[in-house]
N, CA, C and O atoms as a Tripos MOL2 file, in Angstrom:
@<TRIPOS>MOLECULE
protein
  304   303    76     0     0
PROTEIN
NO_CHARGES

@<TRIPOS>ATOM
      1 N           0.6730   -1.2190   -0.4110 N.3       1 MET1
      2 CA          0.0860    0.0700    0.0130 C.3       1 MET1
      3 C           1.0740    1.3620   -0.1900 C.2       1 MET1
      4 O           2.2080    1.5030    0.2700 O.2       1 MET1
      5 N           0.3150    2.2760   -1.0180 N.am      2 PRO2
      6 CA          1.3120    3.7120   -0.9230 C.3       2 PRO2
      7 C           1.2010    4.1760    0.6000 C.2       2 PRO2
      8 O           0.2480    4.2720    1.3740 O.2       2 PRO2
      9 N           2.3650    4.3870    0.6930 N.am      3 PRO3
     10 CA          2.3960    5.4690    1.9270 C.3       3 PRO3
     11 C           1.1660    6.2220    2.1570 C.2       3 PRO3
     12 O           0.4320    5.9790    3.1150 O.2       3 PRO3
     13 N           0.9020    7.2450    1.1850 N.am      4 ASP4
     14 CA          0.3550    8.2210    0.8570 C.3       4 ASP4
     15 C          -1.1910    7.7230    1.3390 C.2       4 ASP4
     16 O          -2.0230    8.4000    1.9430 O.2       4 ASP4
     17 N          -1.3040    6.3590    0.8900 N.am      5 LYS5
     18 CA         -2.7520    5.9980    1.4140 C.3       5 LYS5
     19 C          -3.0480    5.5320    2.9080 C.2       5 LYS5
     20 O          -4.0640    5.5300    3.6040 O.2       5 LYS5
     21 N          -1.3650    5.0310    3.1560 N.am      6 THR6
     22 CA         -1.6730    4.6000    4.8250 C.3       6 THR6
     23 C          -2.0710    5.7250    5.1990 C.2       6 THR6
     24 O          -3.2870    5.8830    5.3070 O.2       6 THR6
     25 N          -1.1900    6.8000    5.4960 N.am      7 VAL7
     26 CA         -1.2490    8.3330    6.4580 C.3       7 VAL7
     27 C          -2.8560    8.6290    6.0870 C.2       7 VAL7
     28 O          -3.5840    9.0090    7.0040 O.2       7 VAL7
     29 N          -3.3900    8.4620    4.7890 N.am      8 GLU8
     30 CA         -4.7140    8.7710    4.4850 C.3       8 GLU8
     31 C          -5.6590    8.4030    5.5200 C.2       8 GLU8
     32 O          -6.3430    9.1950    6.1670 O.2       8 GLU8
     33 N          -5.6390    6.6100    5.6710 N.am      9 ARG9
     34 CA         -5.9610    6.2260    6.6440 C.3       9 ARG9
     35 C          -5.9860    5.9340    8.1760 C.2       9 ARG9
     36 O          -6.8310    5.3900    8.8870 O.2       9 ARG9
     37 N          -4.8320    6.4550    8.4240 N.am     10 LEU10
     38 CA         -4.6140    6.5760    9.6260 C.3      10 LEU10
     39 C          -5.1020    8.0750   10.2070 C.2      10 LEU10
     40 O          -5.4940    8.0130   11.3720 O.2      10 LEU10
     41 N          -5.1460    9.4020    9.6020 N.am     11 MET11
     42 CA         -5.6210   10.0580    9.7380 C.3      11 MET11
     43 C          -7.2770   10.1610    9.9190 C.2      11 MET11
     44 O          -8.0220   10.7580   10.6970 O.2      11 MET11
     45 N          -7.4800    9.1260    8.6180 N.am     12 ALA12
     46 CA         -9.4520    9.2160    9.1310 C.3      12 ALA12
     47 C          -9.3080    8.4920   10.3330 C.2      12 ALA12
     48 O          -9.7990    9.2280   11.1890 O.2      12 ALA12
     49 N          -8.9700    7.6180   10.7900 N.am     13 ARG13
     50 CA         -9.3160    6.6720   11.7880 C.3      13 ARG13
     51 C          -8.8230    7.5250   13.1390 C.2      13 ARG13
     52 O          -9.2220    7.1390   14.2370 O.2      13 ARG13
     53 N          -8.0650    8.5340   13.0530 N.am     14 ILE14
     54 CA         -7.9700    9.5040   13.9430 C.3      14 ILE14
     55 C          -8.8250   10.1970   14.4060 C.2      14 ILE14
     56 O          -9.1590   10.4500   15.5630 O.2      14 ILE14
     57 N          -9.2450   10.5630   13.2580 N.am     15 THR15
     58 CA        -10.4730   11.6840   13.2250 C.3      15 THR15
     59 C         -12.2570   11.3430   13.4730 C.2      15 THR15
     60 O         -13.2060   12.0780   13.7450 O.2      15 THR15
     61 N         -12.1250    9.8120   13.2140 N.am     16 GLU16
     62 CA        -13.1270    9.0690   13.6450 C.3      16 GLU16
     63 C         -13.0450    8.7870   15.2500 C.2      16 GLU16
     64 O         -13.9780    8.7920   16.0540 O.2      16 GLU16
     65 N         -11.8030    8.5660   15.4620 N.am     17 LEU17
     66 CA        -11.6700    8.3090   17.2740 C.3      17 LEU17
     67 C         -12.1250    9.5010   18.1330 C.2      17 LEU17
     68 O         -12.8420    9.2740   19.1080 O.2      17 LEU17
     69 N         -11.7810   10.6660   17.8540 N.am     18 GLU18
     70 CA        -11.6410   11.9670   17.8090 C.3      18 GLU18
     71 C         -13.0510   12.2020   18.0070 C.2      18 GLU18
     72 O         -13.4250   12.5060   19.1400 O.2      18 GLU18
     73 N         -13.7430   12.1230   17.2290 N.am     19 ILE19
     74 CA        -15.2050   12.2880   16.8420 C.3      19 ILE19
     75 C         -15.9330   11.6700   18.1500 C.2      19 ILE19
     76 O         -16.5860   12.2220   19.0350 O.2      19 ILE19
     77 N         -15.5530   10.2210   17.9230 N.am     20 LYS20
     78 CA        -16.3090    9.1940   19.3910 C.3      20 LYS20
     79 C         -16.1370    9.4980   20.3890 C.2      20 LYS20
     80 O         -17.0270    9.5290   21.2380 O.2      20 LYS20
     81 N         -14.6840    9.8810   20.6360 N.am     21 GLN21
     82 CA        -14.7830   10.4670   22.1480 C.3      21 GLN21
     83 C         -15.0950   11.9360   22.5270 C.2      21 GLN21
     84 O         -15.4960   12.2250   23.6540 O.2      21 GLN21
     85 N         -14.9500   12.6110   21.8120 N.am     22 THR22
     86 CA        -15.8380   14.0720   21.8950 C.3      22 THR22
     87 C         -17.6430   13.2530   22.2490 C.2      22 THR22
     88 O         -18.4070   13.4600   23.1930 O.2      22 THR22
     89 N         -17.7700   12.4650   21.2270 N.am     23 TYR23
     90 CA        -19.4260   12.1620   22.2350 C.3      23 TYR23
     91 C         -19.6230   11.3250   22.9830 C.2      23 TYR23
     92 O         -20.7070   11.2130   23.5560 O.2      23 TYR23
     93 N         -18.4070   10.3490   23.2070 N.am     24 TYR24
     94 CA        -18.5560   10.1010   24.7710 C.3      24 TYR24
     95 C         -18.5970   11.0240   25.9000 C.2      24 TYR24
     96 O         -19.2740   10.8780   26.9180 O.2      24 TYR24
     97 N         -17.5780   12.2700   25.5430 N.am     25 ASP25
     98 CA        -17.0830   13.0960   26.5790 C.3      25 ASP25
     99 C         -18.6720   13.7620   26.8310 C.2      25 ASP25
    100 O         -19.0420   13.9180   27.9950 O.2      25 ASP25
    101 N         -19.4190   14.0750   25.9010 N.am     26 GLY26
    102 CA        -20.6130   14.1440   25.8500 C.3      26 GLY26
    103 C         -21.7020   13.9840   26.7060 C.2      26 GLY26
    104 O         -22.5590   14.7510   27.1460 O.2      26 GLY26
    105 N         -21.4110   12.5860   26.8530 N.am     27 SER27
    106 CA        -22.4550   11.3780   27.0330 C.3      27 SER27
    107 C         -22.1580   11.2990   28.3480 C.2      27 SER27
    108 O         -23.1670   11.4930   29.0250 O.2      27 SER27
    109 N         -21.0210   11.0580   29.0980 N.am     28 GLN28
    110 CA        -20.2950   11.0700   30.4090 C.3      28 GLN28
    111 C         -20.8600   12.6700   31.2460 C.2      28 GLN28
    112 O         -21.3890   12.6280   32.3570 O.2      28 GLN28
    113 N         -20.7060   13.5600   30.7380 N.am     29 ASP29
    114 CA        -21.6130   14.9940   31.4810 C.3      29 ASP29
    115 C         -22.8570   14.6160   31.2220 C.2      29 ASP29
    116 O         -23.5720   14.9310   32.1730 O.2      29 ASP29
    117 N         -23.2570   14.2580   30.6510 N.am     30 ASP30
    118 CA        -24.8530   14.3010   30.5020 C.3      30 ASP30
    119 C         -25.4030   13.6060   31.7090 C.2      30 ASP30
    120 O         -26.3090   14.0710   32.4010 O.2      30 ASP30
    121 N         -24.4860   11.8690   32.0270 N.am     31 LEU31
    122 CA        -24.6600   11.0370   33.0980 C.3      31 LEU31
    123 C         -24.1080   11.8240   34.7500 C.2      31 LEU31
    124 O         -24.5770   11.6480   35.8750 O.2      31 LEU31
    125 N         -23.2930   12.4490   34.4290 N.am     32 ASP32
    126 CA        -22.7510   13.0170   35.2460 C.3      32 ASP32
    127 C         -23.9280   14.0850   35.8360 C.2      32 ASP32
    128 O         -23.9910   14.1310   37.0640 O.2      32 ASP32
    129 N         -24.7510   14.8420   35.1750 N.am     33 ARG33
    130 CA        -25.7260   15.5790   35.5790 C.3      33 ARG33
    131 C         -26.9380   14.9920   36.0260 C.2      33 ARG33
    132 O         -27.7520   15.3860   36.8610 O.2      33 ARG33
    133 N         -26.9020   13.8780   35.2460 N.am     34 ALA34
    134 CA        -28.2140   12.8570   35.7160 C.3      34 ALA34
    135 C         -28.1510   12.0850   37.1350 C.2      34 ALA34
    136 O         -29.0040   11.6870   37.9280 O.2      34 ALA34
    137 N         -27.1430   12.0680   37.0990 N.am     35 LEU35
    138 CA        -26.5100   11.1350   38.5860 C.3      35 LEU35
    139 C         -26.8780   12.5350   40.0010 C.2      35 LEU35
    140 O         -27.5900   12.4900   41.0040 O.2      35 LEU35
    141 N         -26.0570   13.5630   39.4600 N.am     36 ILE36
    142 CA        -26.2490   14.6990   40.2000 C.3      36 ILE36
    143 C         -27.8650   14.7600   40.9850 C.2      36 ILE36
    144 O         -28.1560   14.7760   42.1810 O.2      36 ILE36
    145 N         -28.6220   14.7800   39.9050 N.am     37 ARG37
    146 CA        -30.2540   15.2440   40.0290 C.3      37 ARG37
    147 C         -30.9250   14.0220   40.7460 C.2      37 ARG37
    148 O         -31.8930   14.1910   41.4880 O.2      37 ARG37
    149 N         -30.4100   12.8440   40.5170 N.am     38 MET38
    150 CA        -30.9460   11.7340   41.0670 C.3      38 MET38
    151 C         -30.6310   11.7180   42.3180 C.2      38 MET38
    152 O         -31.5880   11.4650   43.0480 O.2      38 MET38
    153 N         -29.0100   12.0070   43.1720 N.am     39 GLN39
    154 CA        -28.9630   11.9990   44.0890 C.3      39 GLN39
    155 C         -29.3870   13.3360   45.3330 C.2      39 GLN39
    156 O         -29.3300   13.3480   46.5630 O.2      39 GLN39
    157 N         -29.7400   14.1860   44.4920 N.am     40 GLU40
    158 CA        -30.6810   15.6500   45.1460 C.3      40 GLU40
    159 C         -31.6670   14.5480   45.5810 C.2      40 GLU40
    160 O         -31.6680   14.1130   46.7330 O.2      40 GLU40
    161 N         -32.3990   14.1680   44.7430 N.am     41 LYS41
    162 CA        -33.7170   13.5700   45.2900 C.3      41 LYS41
    163 C         -34.0390   12.6540   46.2430 C.2      41 LYS41
    164 O         -34.9510   12.6550   47.0700 O.2      41 LYS41
    165 N         -32.8180   11.5520   45.9270 N.am     42 ILE42
    166 CA        -32.7230   10.6750   46.7650 C.3      42 ILE42
    167 C         -32.7170   11.6890   48.5050 C.2      42 ILE42
    168 O         -33.6460   11.6990   49.3130 O.2      42 ILE42
    169 N         -31.6250   12.2920   48.6130 N.am     43 ASP43
    170 CA        -32.0270   12.9190   50.1600 C.3      43 ASP43
    171 C         -32.8130   13.7180   50.0510 C.2      43 ASP43
    172 O         -32.7050   14.2520   51.1550 O.2      43 ASP43
    173 N         -33.7070   14.3500   49.4560 N.am     44 THR44
    174 CA        -34.8420   15.4020   49.0760 C.3      44 THR44
    175 C         -35.9180   14.2440   49.8380 C.2      44 THR44
    176 O         -36.5800   14.6430   50.7960 O.2      44 THR44
    177 N         -36.0380   13.0200   49.4410 N.am     45 LEU45
    178 CA        -36.6620   12.0600   49.5850 C.3      45 LEU45
    179 C         -36.4180   11.1740   51.4460 C.2      45 LEU45
    180 O         -37.2820   10.8660   52.2680 O.2      45 LEU45
    181 N         -34.9750   11.0240   51.5000 N.am     46 LEU46
    182 CA        -34.6990   10.2740   52.8030 C.3      46 LEU46
    183 C         -35.0630   12.1090   54.0870 C.2      46 LEU46
    184 O         -35.6240   12.0000   55.1770 O.2      46 LEU46
    185 N         -34.6970   13.1390   53.6670 N.am     47 ASN47
    186 CA        -35.3250   13.9090   54.4900 C.3      47 ASN47
    187 C         -36.7560   13.9470   54.9130 C.2      47 ASN47
    188 O         -37.1180   14.4900   55.9570 O.2      47 ASN47
    189 N         -37.6380   13.2990   53.9910 N.am     48 GLU48
    190 CA        -38.8960   13.5070   54.1410 C.3      48 GLU48
    191 C         -39.7810   12.2980   54.9030 C.2      48 GLU48
    192 O         -40.8400   12.0120   55.4630 O.2      48 GLU48
    193 N         -38.2500   11.7530   54.3850 N.am     49 ILE49
    194 CA        -39.1490   10.0940   55.6380 C.3      49 ILE49
    195 C         -38.4060   10.5640   56.8830 C.2      49 ILE49
    196 O         -38.9360   10.0670   57.8770 O.2      49 ILE49
    197 N         -37.2410   11.4400   57.2240 N.am     50 ASN50
    198 CA        -36.9250   11.4110   58.3300 C.3      50 ASN50
    199 C         -37.9030   12.1680   59.1570 C.2      50 ASN50
    200 O         -38.3600   11.7230   60.2100 O.2      50 ASN50
    201 N         -38.1650   13.1520   58.7250 N.am     51 LYS51
    202 CA        -39.5600   14.2860   59.1210 C.3      51 LYS51
    203 C         -40.7090   13.6790   59.4310 C.2      51 LYS51
    204 O         -41.3860   14.1320   60.3540 O.2      51 LYS51
    205 N         -41.1090   12.5890   58.7390 N.am     52 ILE52
    206 CA        -42.3650   11.4610   59.0880 C.3      52 ILE52
    207 C         -41.9990   10.8340   60.4200 C.2      52 ILE52
    208 O         -42.7160   10.7660   61.4190 O.2      52 ILE52
    209 N         -40.8270   10.4120   60.2720 N.am     53 ARG53
    210 CA        -40.7070    9.2230   61.3340 C.3      53 ARG53
    211 C         -40.5600    9.8700   62.4230 C.2      53 ARG53
    212 O         -40.5940    9.3130   63.5200 O.2      53 ARG53
    213 N         -40.3370   11.4030   62.2250 N.am     54 THR54
    214 CA        -40.1950   11.7530   63.4290 C.3      54 THR54
    215 C         -41.3790   12.3070   63.9140 C.2      54 THR54
    216 O         -41.2410   12.5740   65.1080 O.2      54 THR54
    217 N         -42.8280   12.6790   63.3560 N.am     55 VAL55
    218 CA        -43.7760   13.1390   63.4880 C.3      55 VAL55
    219 C         -44.1440   11.8060   64.3740 C.2      55 VAL55
    220 O         -44.4350   11.8340   65.5700 O.2      55 VAL55
    221 N         -44.0580   10.3720   63.3660 N.am     56 ILE56
    222 CA        -45.3110    9.2130   64.0660 C.3      56 ILE56
    223 C         -44.4660    8.8580   65.1180 C.2      56 ILE56
    224 O         -45.0350    8.0920   65.8960 O.2      56 ILE56
    225 N         -42.8580    9.2390   65.5580 N.am     57 GLU57
    226 CA        -42.5420    8.2720   66.5660 C.3      57 GLU57
    227 C         -42.7000    9.4990   68.0980 C.2      57 GLU57
    228 O         -42.7380    9.1770   69.2860 O.2      57 GLU57
    229 N         -42.7580   10.7560   67.5640 N.am     58 SER58
    230 CA        -43.4710   11.5420   68.7270 C.3      58 SER58
    231 C         -45.0970   11.2320   69.1280 C.2      58 SER58
    232 O         -45.4820   11.5280   70.2590 O.2      58 SER58
    233 N         -45.9320   10.6850   68.2480 N.am     59 ARG59
    234 CA        -46.8480   10.7350   68.6830 C.3      59 ARG59
    235 C         -47.1410    9.3740   70.2830 C.2      59 ARG59
    236 O         -46.5570    8.2920   70.3470 O.2      59 ARG59
    237 N         -48.0970    9.8620   71.2760 N.am     60 PRO60
    238 CA        -47.8340    9.3220   72.2550 C.3      60 PRO60
    239 C         -48.5210    7.7760   72.0340 C.2      60 PRO60
    240 O         -48.0980    6.6670   72.3590 O.2      60 PRO60
    241 N         -49.9760    8.2660   71.2210 N.am     61 GLU61
    242 CA        -50.8340    6.8880   71.2180 C.3      61 GLU61
    243 C         -50.1880    6.4080   70.2480 C.2      61 GLU61
    244 O         -49.3090    7.0250   69.6460 O.2      61 GLU61
    245 N         -50.6480    4.9800   69.9360 N.am     62 GLN62
    246 CA        -50.0500    3.8950   68.7730 C.3      62 GLN62
    247 C         -50.9740    5.3360   67.7410 C.2      62 GLN62
    248 O         -51.4840    6.3510   68.2150 O.2      62 GLN62
    249 N         -50.9280    5.0340   66.6790 N.am     63 PRO63
    250 CA        -51.3020    5.4500   65.2880 C.3      63 PRO63
    251 C         -52.1740    4.8780   64.4560 C.2      63 PRO63
    252 O         -52.7520    5.4180   63.5130 O.2      63 PRO63
    253 N         -52.3260    2.8740   65.1230 N.am     64 ILE64
    254 CA        -52.9630    2.2460   64.4680 C.3      64 ILE64
    255 C         -53.3940    1.7730   65.8290 C.2      64 ILE64
    256 O         -52.7030    1.8030   66.8480 O.2      64 ILE64
    257 N         -55.0080    1.1970   65.6740 N.am     65 ALA65
    258 CA        -55.3760    0.6430   66.7990 C.3      65 ALA65
    259 C         -54.8180   -1.2510   66.3110 C.2      65 ALA65
    260 O         -54.4970   -1.6840   65.2040 O.2      65 ALA65
    261 N         -54.9240   -2.1600   68.0050 N.am     66 PRO66
    262 CA        -55.1850   -3.4430   67.4920 C.3      66 PRO66
    263 C         -56.1220   -3.5910   66.3000 C.2      66 PRO66
    264 O         -56.8340   -2.6010   66.1310 O.2      66 PRO66
    265 N         -56.2500   -4.3300   65.6570 N.am     67 LEU67
    266 CA        -57.0960   -5.1690   65.0650 C.3      67 LEU67
    267 C         -58.5600   -5.7170   65.5960 C.2      67 LEU67
    268 O         -59.7080   -5.5470   65.1870 O.2      67 LEU67
    269 N         -57.9170   -6.5430   66.8320 N.am     68 SER68
    270 CA        -59.1870   -6.7730   67.6260 C.3      68 SER68
    271 C         -60.3560   -5.4640   67.9140 C.2      68 SER68
    272 O         -61.5860   -5.4540   67.9600 O.2      68 SER68
    273 N         -59.2980   -4.3960   68.0770 N.am     69 GLU69
    274 CA        -60.1920   -3.2320   68.6360 C.3      69 GLU69
    275 C         -60.7000   -2.2890   66.9560 C.2      69 GLU69
    276 O         -60.7380   -1.0590   66.9500 O.2      69 GLU69
    277 N         -60.9070   -2.7940   66.1790 N.am     70 GLU70
    278 CA        -60.9800   -1.9150   65.1440 C.3      70 GLU70
    279 C         -62.1670   -2.3430   64.6990 C.2      70 GLU70
    280 O         -62.3540   -3.5500   64.5460 O.2      70 GLU70
    281 N         -63.2870   -1.2870   64.3860 N.am     71 THR71
    282 CA        -64.6380   -1.9030   64.0590 C.3      71 THR71
    283 C         -64.6390   -2.3870   62.4010 C.2      71 THR71
    284 O         -64.0410   -1.8920   61.4470 O.2      71 THR71
    285 N         -65.4580   -3.4260   62.4660 N.am     72 PRO72
    286 CA        -65.4280   -3.6520   61.2230 C.3      72 PRO72
    287 C         -66.0970   -2.7740   60.2230 C.2      72 PRO72
    288 O         -66.7280   -1.7470   60.4750 O.2      72 PRO72
    289 N         -65.8190   -3.4620   58.7210 N.am     73 PRO73
    290 CA        -66.4790   -2.2430   58.0500 C.3      73 PRO73
    291 C         -67.7340   -2.9370   57.4170 C.2      73 PRO73
    292 O         -67.9010   -4.1430   57.2410 O.2      73 PRO73
    293 N         -68.6870   -1.7690   57.0780 N.am     74 PRO74
    294 CA        -69.7290   -1.4910   56.7900 C.3      74 PRO74
    295 C         -70.0600   -2.5780   56.0410 C.2      74 PRO74
    296 O         -71.2190   -2.9770   56.1490 O.2      74 PRO74
    297 N         -69.2960   -3.1720   55.2830 N.am     75 HIS75
    298 CA        -69.8550   -4.6580   54.3230 C.3      75 HIS75
    299 C         -70.2650   -5.9750   55.5140 C.2      75 HIS75
    300 O         -70.9480   -6.9730   55.2810 O.2      75 HIS75
    301 N         -69.7540   -5.6760   56.5200 N.am     76 TYR76
    302 CA        -69.9030   -6.8180   57.3010 C.3      76 TYR76
    303 C         -71.1630   -7.1320   57.6480 C.2      76 TYR76
    304 O         -71.3830   -8.1270   58.3390 O.2      76 TYR76
@<TRIPOS>BOND
     1     1     2 1
     2     2     3 1
     3     3     4 2
     4     3     5 am
     5     5     6 1
     6     6     7 1
     7     7     8 2
     8     7     9 am
     9     9    10 1
    10    10    11 1
    11    11    12 2
    12    11    13 am
    13    13    14 1
    14    14    15 1
    15    15    16 2
    16    15    17 am
    17    17    18 1
    18    18    19 1
    19    19    20 2
    20    19    21 am
    21    21    22 1
    22    22    23 1
    23    23    24 2
    24    23    25 am
    25    25    26 1
    26    26    27 1
    27    27    28 2
    28    27    29 am
    29    29    30 1
    30    30    31 1
    31    31    32 2
    32    31    33 am
    33    33    34 1
    34    34    35 1
    35    35    36 2
    36    35    37 am
    37    37    38 1
    38    38    39 1
    39    39    40 2
    40    39    41 am
    41    41    42 1
    42    42    43 1
    43    43    44 2
    44    43    45 am
    45    45    46 1
    46    46    47 1
    47    47    48 2
    48    47    49 am
    49    49    50 1
    50    50    51 1
    51    51    52 2
    52    51    53 am
    53    53    54 1
    54    54    55 1
    55    55    56 2
    56    55    57 am
    57    57    58 1
    58    58    59 1
    59    59    60 2
    60    59    61 am
    61    61    62 1
    62    62    63 1
    63    63    64 2
    64    63    65 am
    65    65    66 1
    66    66    67 1
    67    67    68 2
    68    67    69 am
    69    69    70 1
    70    70    71 1
    71    71    72 2
    72    71    73 am
    73    73    74 1
    74    74    75 1
    75    75    76 2
    76    75    77 am
    77    77    78 1
    78    78    79 1
    79    79    80 2
    80    79    81 am
    81    81    82 1
    82    82    83 1
    83    83    84 2
    84    83    85 am
    85    85    86 1
    86    86    87 1
    87    87    88 2
    88    87    89 am
    89    89    90 1
    90    90    91 1
    91    91    92 2
    92    91    93 am
    93    93    94 1
    94    94    95 1
    95    95    96 2
    96    95    97 am
    97    97    98 1
    98    98    99 1
    99    99   100 2
   100    99   101 am
   101   101   102 1
   102   102   103 1
   103   103   104 2
   104   103   105 am
   105   105   106 1
   106   106   107 1
   107   107   108 2
   108   107   109 am
   109   109   110 1
   110   110   111 1
   111   111   112 2
   112   111   113 am
   113   113   114 1
   114   114   115 1
   115   115   116 2
   116   115   117 am
   117   117   118 1
   118   118   119 1
   119   119   120 2
   120   119   121 am
   121   121   122 1
   122   122   123 1
   123   123   124 2
   124   123   125 am
   125   125   126 1
   126   126   127 1
   127   127   128 2
   128   127   129 am
   129   129   130 1
   130   130   131 1
   131   131   132 2
   132   131   133 am
   133   133   134 1
   134   134   135 1
   135   135   136 2
   136   135   137 am
   137   137   138 1
   138   138   139 1
   139   139   140 2
   140   139   141 am
   141   141   142 1
   142   142   143 1
   143   143   144 2
   144   143   145 am
   145   145   146 1
   146   146   147 1
   147   147   148 2
   148   147   149 am
   149   149   150 1
   150   150   151 1
   151   151   152 2
   152   151   153 am
   153   153   154 1
   154   154   155 1
   155   155   156 2
   156   155   157 am
   157   157   158 1
   158   158   159 1
   159   159   160 2
   160   159   161 am
   161   161   162 1
   162   162   163 1
   163   163   164 2
   164   163   165 am
   165   165   166 1
   166   166   167 1
   167   167   168 2
   168   167   169 am
   169   169   170 1
   170   170   171 1
   171   171   172 2
   172   171   173 am
   173   173   174 1
   174   174   175 1
   175   175   176 2
   176   175   177 am
   177   177   178 1
   178   178   179 1
   179   179   180 2
   180   179   181 am
   181   181   182 1
   182   182   183 1
   183   183   184 2
   184   183   185 am
   185   185   186 1
   186   186   187 1
   187   187   188 2
   188   187   189 am
   189   189   190 1
   190   190   191 1
   191   191   192 2
   192   191   193 am
   193   193   194 1
   194   194   195 1
   195   195   196 2
   196   195   197 am
   197   197   198 1
   198   198   199 1
   199   199   200 2
   200   199   201 am
   201   201   202 1
   202   202   203 1
   203   203   204 2
   204   203   205 am
   205   205   206 1
   206   206   207 1
   207   207   208 2
   208   207   209 am
   209   209   210 1
   210   210   211 1
   211   211   212 2
   212   211   213 am
   213   213   214 1
   214   214   215 1
   215   215   216 2
   216   215   217 am
   217   217   218 1
   218   218   219 1
   219   219   220 2
   220   219   221 am
   221   221   222 1
   222   222   223 1
   223   223   224 2
   224   223   225 am
   225   225   226 1
   226   226   227 1
   227   227   228 2
   228   227   229 am
   229   229   230 1
   230   230   231 1
   231   231   232 2
   232   231   233 am
   233   233   234 1
   234   234   235 1
   235   235   236 2
   236   235   237 am
   237   237   238 1
   238   238   239 1
   239   239   240 2
   240   239   241 am
   241   241   242 1
   242   242   243 1
   243   243   244 2
   244   243   245 am
   245   245   246 1
   246   246   247 1
   247   247   248 2
   248   247   249 am
   249   249   250 1
   250   250   251 1
   251   251   252 2
   252   251   253 am
   253   253   254 1
   254   254   255 1
   255   255   256 2
   256   255   257 am
   257   257   258 1
   258   258   259 1
   259   259   260 2
   260   259   261 am
   261   261   262 1
   262   262   263 1
   263   263   264 2
   264   263   265 am
   265   265   266 1
   266   266   267 1
   267   267   268 2
   268   267   269 am
   269   269   270 1
   270   270   271 1
   271   271   272 2
   272   271   273 am
   273   273   274 1
   274   274   275 1
   275   275   276 2
   276   275   277 am
   277   277   278 1
   278   278   279 1
   279   279   280 2
   280   279   281 am
   281   281   282 1
   282   282   283 1
   283   283   284 2
   284   283   285 am
   285   285   286 1
   286   286   287 1
   287   287   288 2
   288   287   289 am
   289   289   290 1
   290   290   291 1
   291   291   292 2
   292   291   293 am
   293   293   294 1
   294   294   295 1
   295   295   296 2
   296   295   297 am
   297   297   298 1
   298   298   299 1
   299   299   300 2
   300   299   301 am
   301   301   302 1
   302   302   303 1
   303   303   304 2
@<TRIPOS>SUBSTRUCTURE
     1 MET1         2 RESIDUE 1 A MET
     2 PRO2         6 RESIDUE 1 A PRO
     3 PRO3        10 RESIDUE 1 A PRO
     4 ASP4        14 RESIDUE 1 A ASP
     5 LYS5        18 RESIDUE 1 A LYS
     6 THR6        22 RESIDUE 1 A THR
     7 VAL7        26 RESIDUE 1 A VAL
     8 GLU8        30 RESIDUE 1 A GLU
     9 ARG9        34 RESIDUE 1 A ARG
    10 LEU10       38 RESIDUE 1 A LEU
    11 MET11       42 RESIDUE 1 A MET
    12 ALA12       46 RESIDUE 1 A ALA
    13 ARG13       50 RESIDUE 1 A ARG
    14 ILE14       54 RESIDUE 1 A ILE
    15 THR15       58 RESIDUE 1 A THR
    16 GLU16       62 RESIDUE 1 A GLU
    17 LEU17       66 RESIDUE 1 A LEU
    18 GLU18       70 RESIDUE 1 A GLU
    19 ILE19       74 RESIDUE 1 A ILE
    20 LYS20       78 RESIDUE 1 A LYS
    21 GLN21       82 RESIDUE 1 A GLN
    22 THR22       86 RESIDUE 1 A THR
    23 TYR23       90 RESIDUE 1 A TYR
    24 TYR24       94 RESIDUE 1 A TYR
    25 ASP25       98 RESIDUE 1 A ASP
    26 GLY26      102 RESIDUE 1 A GLY
    27 SER27      106 RESIDUE 1 A SER
    28 GLN28      110 RESIDUE 1 A GLN
    29 ASP29      114 RESIDUE 1 A ASP
    30 ASP30      118 RESIDUE 1 A ASP
    31 LEU31      122 RESIDUE 1 A LEU
    32 ASP32      126 RESIDUE 1 A ASP
    33 ARG33      130 RESIDUE 1 A ARG
    34 ALA34      134 RESIDUE 1 A ALA
    35 LEU35      138 RESIDUE 1 A LEU
    36 ILE36      142 RESIDUE 1 A ILE
    37 ARG37      146 RESIDUE 1 A ARG
    38 MET38      150 RESIDUE 1 A MET
    39 GLN39      154 RESIDUE 1 A GLN
    40 GLU40      158 RESIDUE 1 A GLU
    41 LYS41      162 RESIDUE 1 A LYS
    42 ILE42      166 RESIDUE 1 A ILE
    43 ASP43      170 RESIDUE 1 A ASP
    44 THR44      174 RESIDUE 1 A THR
    45 LEU45      178 RESIDUE 1 A LEU
    46 LEU46      182 RESIDUE 1 A LEU
    47 ASN47      186 RESIDUE 1 A ASN
    48 GLU48      190 RESIDUE 1 A GLU
    49 ILE49      194 RESIDUE 1 A ILE
    50 ASN50      198 RESIDUE 1 A ASN
    51 LYS51      202 RESIDUE 1 A LYS
    52 ILE52      206 RESIDUE 1 A ILE
    53 ARG53      210 RESIDUE 1 A ARG
    54 THR54      214 RESIDUE 1 A THR
    55 VAL55      218 RESIDUE 1 A VAL
    56 ILE56      222 RESIDUE 1 A ILE
    57 GLU57      226 RESIDUE 1 A GLU
    58 SER58      230 RESIDUE 1 A SER
    59 ARG59      234 RESIDUE 1 A ARG
    60 PRO60      238 RESIDUE 1 A PRO
    61 GLU61      242 RESIDUE 1 A GLU
    62 GLN62      246 RESIDUE 1 A GLN
    63 PRO63      250 RESIDUE 1 A PRO
    64 ILE64      254 RESIDUE 1 A ILE
    65 ALA65      258 RESIDUE 1 A ALA
    66 PRO66      262 RESIDUE 1 A PRO
    67 LEU67      266 RESIDUE 1 A LEU
    68 SER68      270 RESIDUE 1 A SER
    69 GLU69      274 RESIDUE 1 A GLU
    70 GLU70      278 RESIDUE 1 A GLU
    71 THR71      282 RESIDUE 1 A THR
    72 PRO72      286 RESIDUE 1 A PRO
    73 PRO73      290 RESIDUE 1 A PRO
    74 PRO74      294 RESIDUE 1 A PRO
    75 HIS75      298 RESIDUE 1 A HIS
    76 TYR76      302 RESIDUE 1 A TYR
C-alpha cells in the first residue's frame, strides 16, 4: 500500500476516534448531571422520610389500633 494511502487511512481513523471521544465525553457529562439530580432527589426523599418518622415517633398513642379493637367495615 502506498505511504500516502496509509497516512490518509490513519488520519481518517484518528478523526473518527476523536469524534467518538467527543461523543463519549458529552454522554459522560449528561450521565454525571443525571446522577447528581438523582442524588439530590434521594436526599430530599430521605429528609422527608426522617420528618415523617419524627412525627410518627413523637405521637404518644399508637397510630393504628390493634385489629381486635377495630370496628368491622360496613359490608360485614
